[in-house]
Backbone as numpy.savetxt, mean C-alpha at the origin, in Angstrom:
# Nx Ny Nz CAx CAy CAz Cx Cy Cz
8.69 -33.35 13.04 7.84 -32.17 13.04 8.74 -30.94 13.04
8.44 -30.05 12.11 9.21 -28.80 12.04 8.77 -27.86 13.15
9.75 -27.16 13.74 9.45 -26.22 14.82 9.73 -24.80 14.34
8.95 -23.85 14.85 9.08 -22.45 14.48 9.26 -21.61 15.73
9.95 -20.49 15.58 10.14 -19.56 16.69 8.90 -18.71 16.91
8.20 -18.39 15.82 7.09 -17.45 15.90 5.98 -17.89 14.95
4.75 -17.77 15.41 3.58 -18.00 14.56 2.90 -16.65 14.36
2.62 -16.33 13.11 1.92 -15.08 12.78 0.53 -15.47 12.30
-0.47 -14.97 13.02 -1.85 -15.28 12.68 -2.42 -14.11 11.89
-2.72 -14.36 10.64 -3.27 -13.32 9.77 -2.26 -12.89 8.73
-2.72 -12.80 7.49 -1.84 -12.46 6.38 -2.30 -11.19 5.68
-2.78 -10.25 6.49 -3.13 -8.93 5.95 -1.90 -8.06 5.91
-2.05 -6.77 5.69 -0.90 -5.89 5.56 0.07 -5.94 6.74
-0.47 -5.93 7.96 0.40 -5.92 9.12 1.08 -7.27 9.32
0.33 -8.35 9.15 0.93 -9.69 9.27 2.03 -9.90 8.25
1.82 -9.45 7.02 2.84 -9.59 5.99 4.09 -8.76 6.31
3.89 -7.57 6.85 5.02 -6.72 7.21 5.82 -7.35 8.35
5.11 -7.85 9.36 5.79 -8.51 10.48 6.55 -9.73 9.97
5.93 -10.52 9.12 6.58 -11.72 8.58 7.84 -11.37 7.80
7.78 -10.30 7.02 8.95 -9.90 6.22 10.13 -9.56 7.13
9.86 -8.90 8.24 10.93 -8.53 9.15 11.43 -9.74 9.95
10.52 -10.48 10.57 10.93 -11.57 11.45 11.58 -12.72 10.71
11.16 -12.97 9.47 11.70 -14.11 8.73 13.20 -13.98 8.45
13.73 -12.78 8.60 15.17 -12.57 8.41 15.97 -13.09 9.59
15.33 -13.18 10.77 16.09 -13.56 11.97 15.49 -14.74 12.73
14.26 -15.13 12.44 13.60 -16.22 13.15 12.93 -17.16 12.16
12.69 -18.38 12.63 11.87 -19.31 11.85 10.41 -18.96 12.12
9.65 -18.67 11.08 8.25 -18.27 11.28 7.33 -19.20 10.51
6.08 -19.21 10.95 5.00 -19.83 10.19 3.85 -18.82 10.20
3.25 -18.67 9.05 2.16 -17.69 8.93 0.88 -18.44 8.60
-0.18 -18.07 9.29 -1.50 -18.66 9.04 -2.38 -17.62 8.37
-2.95 -17.98 7.25 -3.85 -17.08 6.54 -3.42 -16.95 5.09
-4.37 -16.64 4.25 -4.10 -16.43 2.83 -3.82 -14.94 2.62
-2.67 -14.60 2.02 -2.30 -13.18 1.88 -3.41 -12.32 1.27
-3.79 -11.31 2.02 -4.75 -10.28 1.61 -6.12 -10.85 1.22
-6.49 -12.02 1.72 -7.75 -12.66 1.36 -8.96 -11.77 1.65
-8.99 -11.17 2.82 -10.14 -10.35 3.18 -10.34 -9.22 2.17
-9.25 -8.54 1.82 -9.36 -7.42 0.87 -9.75 -7.90 -0.52
-9.25 -9.07 -0.92 -9.54 -9.55 -2.27 -10.93 -10.14 -2.40
-11.48 -10.72 -1.31 -12.72 -11.47 -1.47 -13.92 -10.94 -0.69
-13.72 -10.20 0.38 -14.84 -9.83 1.23 -15.19 -8.35 1.25
-14.32 -7.49 0.75 -14.59 -6.06 0.79 -15.41 -5.63 -0.43
-16.27 -4.63 -0.27 -17.02 -4.11 -1.42 -16.05 -3.65 -2.52
-16.42 -3.79 -3.79 -15.52 -3.47 -4.90 -14.93 -2.06 -4.86
-15.67 -1.08 -4.40 -15.18 0.30 -4.42 -14.58 0.75 -3.09
-14.39 -0.18 -2.17 -13.87 0.21 -0.85 -12.39 0.57 -0.95
-12.02 1.64 -0.27 -10.62 2.06 -0.22 -10.22 2.23 1.24
-8.92 2.19 1.51 -8.42 2.42 2.86 -8.63 3.88 3.22
-9.05 4.13 4.43 -9.26 5.50 4.88 -8.51 5.75 6.18
-7.30 5.29 6.24 -6.51 5.49 7.45 -5.58 6.69 7.28
-5.05 7.15 8.39 -4.08 8.24 8.35 -2.83 7.76 7.64
-2.12 8.68 6.99 -0.92 8.33 6.23 0.07 7.54 7.07
0.34 7.99 8.28 1.34 7.32 9.12 0.93 5.90 9.49
-0.35 5.63 9.55 -0.82 4.29 9.88 -0.90 3.38 8.65
-0.82 3.94 7.49 -0.90 3.17 6.25 0.48 2.78 5.74
1.50 3.43 6.23 2.87 3.23 5.75 3.49 2.03 6.45
3.43 0.86 5.83 4.02 -0.35 6.39 5.46 -0.47 5.91
6.25 -1.18 6.66 7.66 -1.29 6.27 7.99 -2.71 5.83
9.10 -2.82 5.14 9.67 -4.09 4.73 11.18 -3.99 4.94
11.83 -5.12 5.19 13.27 -5.08 5.45 14.06 -4.43 4.32
15.01 -3.59 4.70 15.91 -2.99 3.72 15.23 -2.08 2.72
14.07 -1.55 3.04 13.38 -0.67 2.11 12.77 -1.38 0.91
12.65 -2.72 0.99 12.15 -3.50 -0.15 10.72 -3.15 -0.52
9.94 -2.65 0.43 8.54 -2.36 0.14 8.28 -0.91 -0.22
9.32 -0.16 -0.52 9.12 1.26 -0.81 8.75 1.49 -2.27
8.16 2.64 -2.52 7.85 3.02 -3.90 9.13 3.15 -4.71
10.16 3.69 -4.10 11.44 3.83 -4.79 11.97 2.48 -5.25
11.87 1.46 -4.39 12.33 0.12 -4.75 11.52 -0.45 -5.91
10.21 -0.26 -5.85 9.35 -0.76 -6.94 9.66 -0.05 -8.25
9.83 1.27 -8.21 10.11 2.03 -9.43 11.46 1.66 -10.04
12.36 1.13 -9.23 13.70 0.77 -9.72 13.74 -0.58 -10.42
12.67 -1.36 -10.33 12.67 -2.69 -10.95 12.42 -2.59 -12.45
13.04 -3.47 -13.19 12.89 -3.49 -14.64 11.44 -3.73 -15.05
10.78 -4.66 -14.36 9.39 -5.00 -14.68 8.47 -3.79 -14.56
8.58 -3.07 -13.46 7.73 -1.90 -13.26 8.08 -0.81 -14.27
9.36 -0.59 -14.51 9.77 0.43 -15.49 9.22 0.12 -16.88
9.27 -1.15 -17.28 8.74 -1.53 -18.59 7.24 -1.28 -18.68
6.51 -1.62 -17.63 5.06 -1.40 -17.62 4.73 0.09 -17.66
5.49 0.88 -16.92 5.26 2.33 -16.93 5.58 2.92 -18.30
6.69 2.48 -18.88 7.07 2.96 -20.21 6.00 2.61 -21.24
5.50 1.38 -21.17 4.46 0.93 -22.10 3.19 1.77 -21.97
2.89 2.19 -20.74 1.71 3.02 -20.49 1.96 4.50 -20.74
3.21 4.86 -21.05 3.54 6.25 -21.28 3.63 7.08 -20.02
3.94 6.43 -18.91 4.00 7.12 -17.61 5.44 7.44 -17.23
5.60 8.55 -16.56 6.90 8.93 -15.99 6.68 9.10 -14.49
6.68 7.99 -13.78 6.36 8.00 -12.35 7.55 8.48 -11.52
7.25 9.23 -10.49 8.26 9.73 -9.56 7.75 9.49 -8.15
8.65 9.34 -7.22 8.24 9.24 -5.83 8.52 10.57 -5.14
7.87 10.77 -4.02 8.05 12.01 -3.26 7.96 11.65 -1.78
8.53 12.48 -0.92 8.37 12.23 0.51 6.89 12.18 0.87
6.56 11.39 1.87 5.18 11.18 2.26 4.44 12.48 2.53
5.03 13.41 3.24 4.35 14.66 3.57 4.09 15.49 2.32
5.02 15.48 1.36 4.80 16.22 0.11 3.61 15.64 -0.65
3.50 14.32 -0.68 2.38 13.66 -1.35 1.08 14.01 -0.62
1.08 13.95 0.71 -0.11 14.28 1.48 -0.53 15.73 1.22
0.42 16.64 1.10 0.11 18.04 0.81 -0.54 18.20 -0.57
-0.04 17.45 -1.55 -0.61 17.50 -2.91 -2.05 17.01 -2.88
-2.29 15.89 -2.21 -3.64 15.33 -2.13 -4.58 16.30 -1.42
-4.13 16.89 -0.34 -4.96 17.85 0.41 -5.34 19.05 -0.47
-4.37 19.57 -1.23 -4.64 20.70 -2.13 -5.61 20.30 -3.25
-5.41 19.08 -3.80 -6.31 18.60 -4.85 -7.73 18.43 -4.35
-7.88 17.90 -3.14 -9.22 17.71 -2.58 -9.91 19.07 -2.41
-9.18 20.05 -1.90 -9.76 21.39 -1.71 -10.16 22.00 -3.06
-9.29 21.87 -4.05 -9.57 22.42 -5.37 -10.80 21.77 -6.00
-10.82 20.45 -6.04 -11.90 19.75 -6.72 -13.20 19.81 -5.94
-13.15 19.91 -4.61 -14.38 20.08 -3.83 -15.06 21.39 -4.22
-14.27 22.44 -4.43 -14.81 23.72 -4.85 -15.44 23.62 -6.24
-14.75 22.96 -7.17 -15.25 22.81 -8.53 -16.56 22.02 -8.52
-16.60 20.92 -7.77 -17.81 20.08 -7.70 -18.97 20.88 -7.11
-18.71 21.62 -6.05 -19.77 22.41 -5.40 -20.31 23.48 -6.35
-19.40 24.22 -6.98 -19.83 25.30 -7.89 -20.58 24.78 -9.10
-20.24 23.57 -9.54 -20.93 23.00 -10.70 -22.23 22.29 -10.32
-22.47 22.16 -9.02 -23.69 21.49 -8.57 -23.68 20.00 -8.82
-22.52 19.40 -8.88 -22.41 17.98 -9.16 -22.79 17.18 -7.90
-23.60 16.14 -8.08 -23.98 15.27 -6.97 -23.72 13.82 -7.34
-23.57 12.99 -6.33 -23.38 11.56 -6.54 -24.72 10.90 -6.78
-24.77 9.94 -7.67 -26.01 9.20 -7.93 -26.22 8.13 -6.90
């Protein structure tokens, strides 16, 4: 029988982040299908509505960062094919952009009298 140092119950975002870190130094076993709840049980249009700092999960060595993803050949090829020039920015700069966009578009929607069906 194989023995493990740590059992991780749940394979959602936090469980996956913990597993990524601990698996470098301990023998782990994880119970759960990765992201099953989000893929199968959430309404199709549901989005995360957490604060930025609570949404930012980590991975060992920065492997889970946007910068790491943008540096991969696979992602670069897909972006090039789509005609995209993606850039990363510090989290606070991105949050500031989103906040400004929400304020701008909320005004446009209100002035145009647009409503949700």
